[in-house]
DRENVEX-771888 format. One record per residue: residue in one letter; chain; x, y, z of N, C-alpha, C in turn. Coordinates in nm, 2 decimals. Layout:
REM DRENVEX-771888
<r->A, c->A, n_east->X, n_north->Y, n_up->Z, ca_east->X, ca_north->Y, ca_up->Z, c_east->X, c_north->Y, c_up->Z>
...
This chain:
REM DRENVEX-771888
<r->X, c->A, n_east->0.08, n_north->-0.12, n_up->0.00, ca_east->0.00, ca_north->0.00, ca_up->0.00, c_east->0.09, c_north->0.12, c_up->0.00>
<r->X, c->A, n_east->0.06, n_north->0.21, n_up->-0.09, ca_east->0.13, ca_north->0.34, ca_up->-0.10, c_east->0.03, c_north->0.45, c_up->-0.12>
<r->X, c->A, n_east->0.07, n_north->0.57, n_up->-0.07, ca_east->0.00, ca_north->0.69, ca_up->-0.10, c_east->0.09, c_north->0.79, c_up->-0.17>
<r->X, c->A, n_east->0.04, n_north->0.85, n_up->-0.27, ca_east->0.12, ca_north->0.96, ca_up->-0.33, c_east->0.03, c_north->1.08, c_up->-0.34>
<r->X, c->A, n_east->0.09, n_north->1.19, n_up->-0.31, ca_east->0.02, ca_north->1.32, ca_up->-0.31, c_east->0.08, c_north->1.42, c_up->-0.40>
<r->X, c->A, n_east->0.00, n_north->1.49, n_up->-0.47, ca_east->0.04, ca_north->1.60, ca_up->-0.56, c_east->-0.06, c_north->1.70, c_up->-0.57>
<r->X, c->A, n_east->-0.02, n_north->1.82, n_up->-0.62, ca_east->-0.11, ca_north->1.93, ca_up->-0.64, c_east->-0.15, c_north->1.94, c_up->-0.79>
<r->X, c->A, n_east->-0.28, n_north->1.97, n_up->-0.81, ca_east->-0.32, ca_north->2.01, ca_up->-0.94, c_east->-0.41, c_north->2.13, c_up->-0.92>
<r->X, c->A, n_east->-0.35, n_north->2.25, n_up->-0.96, ca_east->-0.42, ca_north->2.37, ca_up->-0.93, c_east->-0.42, c_north->2.39, c_up->-0.78>
<r->X, c->A, n_east->-0.54, n_north->2.42, n_up->-0.72, ca_east->-0.55, ca_north->2.43, ca_up->-0.58, c_east->-0.61, c_north->2.31, c_up->-0.51>
<r->X, c->A, n_east->-0.60, n_north->2.19, n_up->-0.58, ca_east->-0.65, ca_north->2.07, ca_up->-0.53, c_east->-0.54, c_north->1.97, c_up->-0.49>
<r->X, c->A, n_east->-0.54, n_north->1.92, n_up->-0.37, ca_east->-0.44, ca_north->1.82, ca_up->-0.33, c_east->-0.50, c_north->1.68, c_up->-0.37>
<r->X, c->A, n_east->-0.43, n_north->1.61, n_up->-0.46, ca_east->-0.48, ca_north->1.48, ca_up->-0.50, c_east->-0.40, c_north->1.37, c_up->-0.43>
<r->X, c->A, n_east->-0.47, n_north->1.28, n_up->-0.37, ca_east->-0.41, ca_north->1.16, ca_up->-0.30, c_east->-0.45, c_north->1.04, c_up->-0.38>
<r->X, c->A, n_east->-0.34, n_north->0.97, n_up->-0.43, ca_east->-0.36, ca_north->0.84, ca_up->-0.50, c_east->-0.34, c_north->0.73, c_up->-0.40>
<r->X, c->A, n_east->-0.44, n_north->0.64, n_up->-0.39, ca_east->-0.43, ca_north->0.53, ca_up->-0.30, c_east->-0.40, c_north->0.41, c_up->-0.38>
<r->X, c->A, n_east->-0.28, n_north->0.34, n_up->-0.36, ca_east->-0.24, ca_north->0.23, ca_up->-0.44, c_east->-0.24, c_north->0.11, c_up->-0.35>
<r->X, c->A, n_east->-0.34, n_north->0.02, n_up->-0.37, ca_east->-0.34, ca_north->-0.10, ca_up->-0.28, c_east->-0.47, c_north->-0.10, c_up->-0.20>
<r->X, c->A, n_east->-0.46, n_north->-0.15, n_up->-0.08, ca_east->-0.58, ca_north->-0.15, ca_up->0.01, c_east->-0.57, c_north->-0.04, c_up->0.12>
<r->X, c->A, n_east->-0.68, n_north->0.01, n_up->0.15, ca_east->-0.69, ca_north->0.10, ca_up->0.27, c_east->-0.75, c_north->0.03, c_up->0.39>
<r->X, c->A, n_east->-0.66, n_north->-0.01, n_up->0.48, ca_east->-0.69, ca_north->-0.10, ca_up->0.59, c_east->-0.64, c_north->-0.05, c_up->0.72>
<r->X, c->A, n_east->-0.67, n_north->-0.13, n_up->0.82, ca_east->-0.63, ca_north->-0.09, ca_up->0.96, c_east->-0.48, c_north->-0.06, c_up->0.97>
<r->X, c->A, n_east->-0.40, n_north->-0.13, n_up->0.90, ca_east->-0.25, ca_north->-0.12, ca_up->0.91, c_east->-0.19, c_north->0.01, c_up->0.85>
<r->X, c->A, n_east->-0.27, n_north->0.08, n_up->0.76, ca_east->-0.21, ca_north->0.19, ca_up->0.69, c_east->-0.30, c_north->0.32, c_up->0.70>
<r->X, c->A, n_east->-0.41, n_north->0.31, n_up->0.76, ca_east->-0.51, ca_north->0.42, ca_up->0.76, c_east->-0.45, c_north->0.54, c_up->0.83>
<r->X, c->A, n_east->-0.37, n_north->0.52, n_up->0.94, ca_east->-0.32, ca_north->0.64, ca_up->1.01, c_east->-0.22, c_north->0.72, c_up->0.92>
<r->X, c->A, n_east->-0.15, n_north->0.65, n_up->0.84, ca_east->-0.06, ca_north->0.72, ca_up->0.75, c_east->-0.13, c_north->0.81, c_up->0.65>
<r->X, c->A, n_east->-0.24, n_north->0.76, n_up->0.60, ca_east->-0.33, ca_north->0.85, ca_up->0.51, c_east->-0.38, c_north->0.96, c_up->0.59>
<r->X, c->A, n_east->-0.44, n_north->0.94, n_up->0.71, ca_east->-0.50, ca_north->1.04, ca_up->0.79, c_east->-0.39, c_north->1.15, c_up->0.82>
<r->X, c->A, n_east->-0.28, n_north->1.11, n_up->0.86, ca_east->-0.17, ca_north->1.21, ca_up->0.90, c_east->-0.13, c_north->1.29, c_up->0.79>
<r->X, c->A, n_east->-0.11, n_north->1.23, n_up->0.67, ca_east->-0.06, ca_north->1.30, ca_up->0.55, c_east->-0.16, c_north->1.41, c_up->0.51>
<r->X, c->A, n_east->-0.29, n_north->1.37, n_up->0.51, ca_east->-0.40, ca_north->1.47, ca_up->0.48, c_east->-0.41, c_north->1.58, c_up->0.58>
<r->X, c->A, n_east->-0.40, n_north->1.54, n_up->0.71, ca_east->-0.41, ca_north->1.64, ca_up->0.81, c_east->-0.29, c_north->1.74, c_up->0.81>
<r->X, c->A, n_east->-0.17, n_north->1.69, n_up->0.77, ca_east->-0.06, ca_north->1.78, ca_up->0.76, c_east->-0.08, c_north->1.88, c_up->0.65>
<r->X, c->A, n_east->-0.14, n_north->1.84, n_up->0.54, ca_east->-0.17, ca_north->1.93, ca_up->0.43, c_east->-0.28, c_north->2.03, c_up->0.47>
<r->X, c->A, n_east->-0.37, n_north->1.99, n_up->0.55, ca_east->-0.48, ca_north->2.07, ca_up->0.60, c_east->-0.42, c_north->2.18, c_up->0.69>
<r->X, c->A, n_east->-0.32, n_north->2.14, n_up->0.77, ca_east->-0.25, ca_north->2.23, ca_up->0.86, c_east->-0.17, c_north->2.34, c_up->0.79>
<r->X, c->A, n_east->-0.13, n_north->2.30, n_up->0.67, ca_east->-0.05, ca_north->2.39, ca_up->0.58, c_east->-0.14, c_north->2.49, c_up->0.51>
<r->X, c->A, n_east->-0.27, n_north->2.47, n_up->0.52, ca_east->-0.36, ca_north->2.56, ca_up->0.46, c_east->-0.44, c_north->2.51, c_up->0.33>
<r->X, c->A, n_east->-0.41, n_north->2.38, n_up->0.30, ca_east->-0.48, ca_north->2.32, ca_up->0.18, c_east->-0.63, c_north->2.30, c_up->0.22>
<r->X, c->A, n_east->-0.72, n_north->2.32, n_up->0.13, ca_east->-0.86, ca_north->2.30, ca_up->0.17, c_east->-0.94, c_north->2.21, c_up->0.07>
<r->X, c->A, n_east->-0.88, n_north->2.18, n_up->-0.05, ca_east->-0.95, ca_north->2.10, ca_up->-0.14, c_east->-0.87, c_north->1.97, c_up->-0.16>
<r->X, c->A, n_east->-0.94, n_north->1.86, n_up->-0.14, ca_east->-0.88, ca_north->1.73, ca_up->-0.14, c_east->-0.95, c_north->1.63, c_up->-0.23>
<r->X, c->A, n_east->-0.88, n_north->1.55, n_up->-0.31, ca_east->-0.94, ca_north->1.45, ca_up->-0.39, c_east->-0.86, c_north->1.32, c_up->-0.36>
<r->X, c->A, n_east->-0.94, n_north->1.22, n_up->-0.32, ca_east->-0.88, ca_north->1.09, ca_up->-0.30, c_east->-0.92, c_north->1.00, c_up->-0.41>
<r->X, c->A, n_east->-0.82, n_north->0.95, n_up->-0.49, ca_east->-0.84, ca_north->0.87, ca_up->-0.61, c_east->-0.82, c_north->0.73, c_up->-0.58>
<r->X, c->A, n_east->-0.92, n_north->0.64, n_up->-0.59, ca_east->-0.91, ca_north->0.50, ca_up->-0.56, c_east->-0.90, c_north->0.41, c_up->-0.69>
<r->X, c->A, n_east->-0.84, n_north->0.47, n_up->-0.79, ca_east->-0.83, ca_north->0.39, ca_up->-0.92, c_east->-0.75, c_north->0.26, c_up->-0.90>
<r->X, c->A, n_east->-0.65, n_north->0.27, n_up->-0.81, ca_east->-0.57, ca_north->0.15, ca_up->-0.79, c_east->-0.59, c_north->0.08, c_up->-0.66>
<r->X, c->A, n_east->-0.72, n_north->0.10, n_up->-0.61, ca_east->-0.75, ca_north->0.04, ca_up->-0.48, c_east->-0.86, c_north->-0.07, c_up->-0.50>
<r->X, c->A, n_east->-0.83, n_north->-0.18, n_up->-0.44, ca_east->-0.92, ca_north->-0.29, ca_up->-0.45, c_east->-1.01, c_north->-0.32, c_up->-0.33>
<r->X, c->A, n_east->-0.96, n_north->-0.26, n_up->-0.21, ca_east->-1.03, ca_north->-0.30, ca_up->-0.09, c_east->-1.02, c_north->-0.19, c_up->0.01>
<r->X, c->A, n_east->-1.13, n_north->-0.16, n_up->0.09, ca_east->-1.12, ca_north->-0.07, ca_up->0.20, c_east->-1.20, c_north->-0.14, c_up->0.31>
<r->X, c->A, n_east->-1.13, n_north->-0.15, n_up->0.43, ca_east->-1.20, ca_north->-0.21, ca_up->0.54, c_east->-1.27, c_north->-0.10, c_up->0.63>
<r->X, c->A, n_east->-1.34, n_north->-0.15, n_up->0.73, ca_east->-1.42, ca_north->-0.05, ca_up->0.81, c_east->-1.33, c_north->0.06, c_up->0.87>
<r->X, c->A, n_east->-1.21, n_north->0.02, n_up->0.91, ca_east->-1.12, ca_north->0.13, ca_up->0.97, c_east->-1.08, c_north->0.23, c_up->0.86>
<r->X, c->A, n_east->-1.07, n_north->0.19, n_up->0.74, ca_east->-1.04, ca_north->0.28, ca_up->0.63, c_east->-1.16, c_north->0.37, c_up->0.60>
<r->X, c->A, n_east->-1.28, n_north->0.31, n_up->0.61, ca_east->-1.40, ca_north->0.40, ca_up->0.59, c_east->-1.41, c_north->0.50, c_up->0.71>
<r->X, c->A, n_east->-1.37, n_north->0.45, n_up->0.83, ca_east->-1.38, ca_north->0.55, ca_up->0.94, c_east->-1.28, c_north->0.66, c_up->0.93>
<r->X, c->A, n_east->-1.16, n_north->0.64, n_up->0.87, ca_east->-1.07, ca_north->0.74, ca_up->0.85, c_east->-1.12, c_north->0.84, c_up->0.75>
<r->X, c->A, n_east->-1.18, n_north->0.79, n_up->0.64, ca_east->-1.24, ca_north->0.88, ca_up->0.54, c_east->-1.35, c_north->0.97, c_up->0.60>
<r->X, c->A, n_east->-1.44, n_north->0.91, n_up->0.69, ca_east->-1.54, ca_north->0.99, ca_up->0.75, c_east->-1.48, c_north->1.10, c_up->0.84>
<r->X, c->A, n_east->-1.38, n_north->1.06, n_up->0.92, ca_east->-1.31, ca_north->1.15, ca_up->1.01, c_east->-1.25, c_north->1.26, c_up->0.93>
<r->X, c->A, n_east->-1.18, n_north->1.23, n_up->0.82, ca_east->-1.11, ca_north->1.34, ca_up->0.74, c_east->-1.22, c_north->1.43, c_up->0.68>
<r->X, c->A, n_east->-1.33, n_north->1.37, n_up->0.63, ca_east->-1.43, ca_north->1.46, ca_up->0.57, c_east->-1.48, c_north->1.56, c_up->0.67>
<r->X, c->A, n_east->-1.50, n_north->1.51, n_up->0.80, ca_east->-1.55, ca_north->1.60, ca_up->0.90, c_east->-1.45, c_north->1.71, c_up->0.93>
<r->X, c->A, n_east->-1.32, n_north->1.68, n_up->0.95, ca_east->-1.22, ca_north->1.77, ca_up->0.98, c_east->-1.20, c_north->1.88, c_up->0.87>
<r->X, c->A, n_east->-1.20, n_north->1.83, n_up->0.74, ca_east->-1.19, ca_north->1.92, ca_up->0.63, c_east->-1.30, c_north->2.01, c_up->0.62>
<r->X, c->A, n_east->-1.43, n_north->1.96, n_up->0.64, ca_east->-1.54, ca_north->2.05, ca_up->0.63, c_east->-1.54, c_north->2.16, c_up->0.74>
<r->X, c->A, n_east->-1.50, n_north->2.11, n_up->0.86, ca_east->-1.49, ca_north->2.21, ca_up->0.98, c_east->-1.39, c_north->2.32, c_up->0.95>
<r->X, c->A, n_east->-1.29, n_north->2.30, n_up->0.86, ca_east->-1.20, ca_north->2.40, ca_up->0.83, c_east->-1.24, c_north->2.48, c_up->0.70>
<r->X, c->A, n_east->-1.36, n_north->2.45, n_up->0.65, ca_east->-1.41, ca_north->2.52, ca_up->0.53, c_east->-1.36, c_north->2.46, c_up->0.40>
<r->X, c->A, n_east->-1.32, n_north->2.34, n_up->0.41, ca_east->-1.27, ca_north->2.27, ca_up->0.29, c_east->-1.37, c_north->2.17, c_up->0.23>
<r->X, c->A, n_east->-1.32, n_north->2.09, n_up->0.13, ca_east->-1.40, ca_north->1.99, ca_up->0.06, c_east->-1.32, c_north->1.87, c_up->0.03>
<r->X, c->A, n_east->-1.38, n_north->1.76, n_up->0.04, ca_east->-1.32, ca_north->1.63, ca_up->0.01, c_east->-1.40, c_north->1.56, c_up->-0.09>
<r->X, c->A, n_east->-1.34, n_north->1.51, n_up->-0.20, ca_east->-1.41, ca_north->1.44, ca_up->-0.31, c_east->-1.34, c_north->1.31, c_up->-0.32>
<r->X, c->A, n_east->-1.41, n_north->1.20, n_up->-0.37, ca_east->-1.36, ca_north->1.07, ca_up->-0.40, c_east->-1.38, c_north->1.04, c_up->-0.54>
<r->X, c->A, n_east->-1.29, n_north->0.96, n_up->-0.60, ca_east->-1.30, ca_north->0.93, ca_up->-0.74, c_east->-1.26, c_north->0.79, c_up->-0.77>
<r->X, c->A, n_east->-1.31, n_north->0.73, n_up->-0.88, ca_east->-1.27, ca_north->0.60, ca_up->-0.93, c_east->-1.29, c_north->0.49, c_up->-0.84>
<r->X, c->A, n_east->-1.40, n_north->0.48, n_up->-0.78, ca_east->-1.44, ca_north->0.36, ca_up->-0.70, c_east->-1.47, c_north->0.25, c_up->-0.79>
<r->X, c->A, n_east->-1.42, n_north->0.13, n_up->-0.77, ca_east->-1.46, ca_north->0.02, ca_up->-0.85, c_east->-1.60, c_north->-0.03, c_up->-0.81>
<r->X, c->A, n_east->-1.65, n_north->-0.13, n_up->-0.88, ca_east->-1.79, ca_north->-0.17, ca_up->-0.85, c_east->-1.81, c_north->-0.22, c_up->-0.71>
<r->X, c->A, n_east->-1.71, n_north->-0.29, n_up->-0.65, ca_east->-1.72, ca_north->-0.34, ca_up->-0.52, c_east->-1.72, c_north->-0.23, c_up->-0.42>
<r->X, c->A, n_east->-1.63, n_north->-0.13, n_up->-0.44, ca_east->-1.62, ca_north->-0.02, ca_up->-0.35, c_east->-1.74, c_north->0.07, c_up->-0.35>
<r->X, c->A, n_east->-1.79, n_north->0.09, n_up->-0.47, ca_east->-1.91, ca_north->0.17, ca_up->-0.49, c_east->-2.03, c_north->0.10, c_up->-0.41>
<r->X, c->A, n_east->-2.04, n_north->-0.03, n_up->-0.42, ca_east->-2.14, ca_north->-0.11, ca_up->-0.35, c_east->-2.12, c_north->-0.09, c_up->-0.20>
<r->X, c->A, n_east->-2.00, n_north->-0.10, n_up->-0.15, ca_east->-1.97, ca_north->-0.08, ca_up->-0.01, c_east->-2.02, c_north->0.06, c_up->0.04>
<r->X, c->A, n_east->-1.99, n_north->0.16, n_up->-0.04, ca_east->-2.03, ca_north->0.30, ca_up->0.00, c_east->-2.18, c_north->0.31, c_up->0.00>
<r->X, c->A, n_east->-2.25, n_north->0.24, n_up->-0.09, ca_east->-2.40, ca_north->0.24, ca_up->-0.10, c_east->-2.46, c_north->0.17, c_up->0.02>
<r->X, c->A, n_east->-2.40, n_north->0.05, n_up->0.05, ca_east->-2.46, ca_north->-0.03, ca_up->0.16, c_east->-2.44, c_north->0.04, c_up->0.30>
<r->X, c->A, n_east->-2.33, n_north->0.11, n_up->0.31, ca_east->-2.31, ca_north->0.18, ca_up->0.44, c_east->-2.37, c_north->0.32, c_up->0.44>
<r->X, c->A, n_east->-2.43, n_north->0.36, n_up->0.33, ca_east->-2.49, ca_north->0.49, ca_up->0.31, c_east->-2.39, c_north->0.60, c_up->0.31>
<r->X, c->A, n_east->-2.26, n_north->0.57, n_up->0.29, ca_east->-2.16, ca_north->0.67, ca_up->0.29, c_east->-2.16, c_north->0.74, c_up->0.15>
<r->X, c->A, n_east->-2.23, n_north->0.69, n_up->0.05, ca_east->-2.24, ca_north->0.76, ca_up->-0.07, c_east->-2.32, c_north->0.89, c_up->-0.06>
<r->X, c->A, n_east->-2.40, n_north->0.90, n_up->0.05, ca_east->-2.47, ca_north->1.02, ca_up->0.08, c_east->-2.39, c_north->1.13, c_up->0.15>
<r->X, c->A, n_east->-2.28, n_north->1.08, n_up->0.21, ca_east->-2.19, ca_north->1.17, ca_up->0.28, c_east->-2.08, c_north->1.23, c_up->0.19>
<r->X, c->A, n_east->-2.03, n_north->1.15, n_up->0.10, ca_east->-1.92, ca_north->1.19, ca_up->0.01, c_east->-1.97, c_north->1.22, c_up->-0.13>
<r->X, c->A, n_east->-1.90, n_north->1.32, n_up->-0.19, ca_east->-1.92, ca_north->1.35, ca_up->-0.33, c_east->-1.83, c_north->1.25, c_up->-0.41>
<r->X, c->A, n_east->-1.89, n_north->1.16, n_up->-0.48, ca_east->-1.81, ca_north->1.05, ca_up->-0.55, c_east->-1.83, c_north->1.07, c_up->-0.70>
<r->X, c->A, n_east->-1.71, n_north->1.08, n_up->-0.77, ca_east->-1.71, ca_north->1.09, ca_up->-0.91, c_east->-1.66, c_north->0.97, c_up->-0.98>
<r->X, c->A, n_east->-1.70, n_north->0.95, n_up->-1.10, ca_east->-1.66, ca_north->0.83, ca_up->-1.18, c_east->-1.51, c_north->0.84, c_up->-1.22>
<r->X, c->A, n_east->-1.47, n_north->0.97, n_up->-1.25, ca_east->-1.33, ca_north->0.99, ca_up->-1.30, c_east->-1.27, c_north->1.10, c_up->-1.22>
<r->X, c->A, n_east->-1.14, n_north->1.11, n_up->-1.23, ca_east->-1.06, ca_north->1.21, ca_up->-1.16, c_east->-1.10, c_north->1.35, c_up->-1.21>
<r->X, c->A, n_east->-1.11, n_north->1.35, n_up->-1.35, ca_east->-1.15, ca_north->1.48, ca_up->-1.41, c_east->-1.28, c_north->1.54, c_up->-1.36>
<r->X, c->A, n_east->-1.38, n_north->1.45, n_up->-1.35, ca_east->-1.51, ca_north->1.49, ca_up->-1.30, c_east->-1.50, c_north->1.54, c_up->-1.16>
<r->X, c->A, n_east->-1.42, n_north->1.47, n_up->-1.08, ca_east->-1.41, ca_north->1.51, ca_up->-0.94, c_east->-1.34, c_north->1.65, c_up->-0.93>
<r->X, c->A, n_east->-1.24, n_north->1.67, n_up->-1.01, ca_east->-1.17, ca_north->1.80, ca_up->-1.01, c_east->-1.27, c_north->1.91, c_up->-1.05>
<r->X, c->A, n_east->-1.35, n_north->1.88, n_up->-1.15, ca_east->-1.45, ca_north->1.98, ca_up->-1.20, c_east->-1.56, c_north->2.01, c_up->-1.10>
<r->X, c->A, n_east->-1.58, n_north->1.93, n_up->-1.00, ca_east->-1.69, ca_north->1.94, ca_up->-0.90, c_east->-1.65, c_north->2.04, c_up->-0.79>
<r->X, c->A, n_east->-1.52, n_north->2.09, n_up->-0.78, ca_east->-1.49, ca_north->2.18, ca_up->-0.67, c_east->-1.54, c_north->2.32, c_up->-0.70>
């Protein structure tokens, strides 16, 4: 599992490569919070290369969404595969997150 972060305009893009699980969720959370502390406010988490997210991974996304919104920012998700899309629908998290089919659509939604 690796995370890569880069800027595109005023959006911080986080690419998640692998699984978002209990063993690595804190790294993702800390890296996003560090960027938030630096003044970044727009975040896009791209799951194009992600096959699995466990409950702790979902919890971190919910926590990050709340913190980012409290600071006047926005969090978008993109490229969920069919299994992940179903997971978000079953947990009703699709109503909490703005989820786009592609990175480009997510970027345009800010």
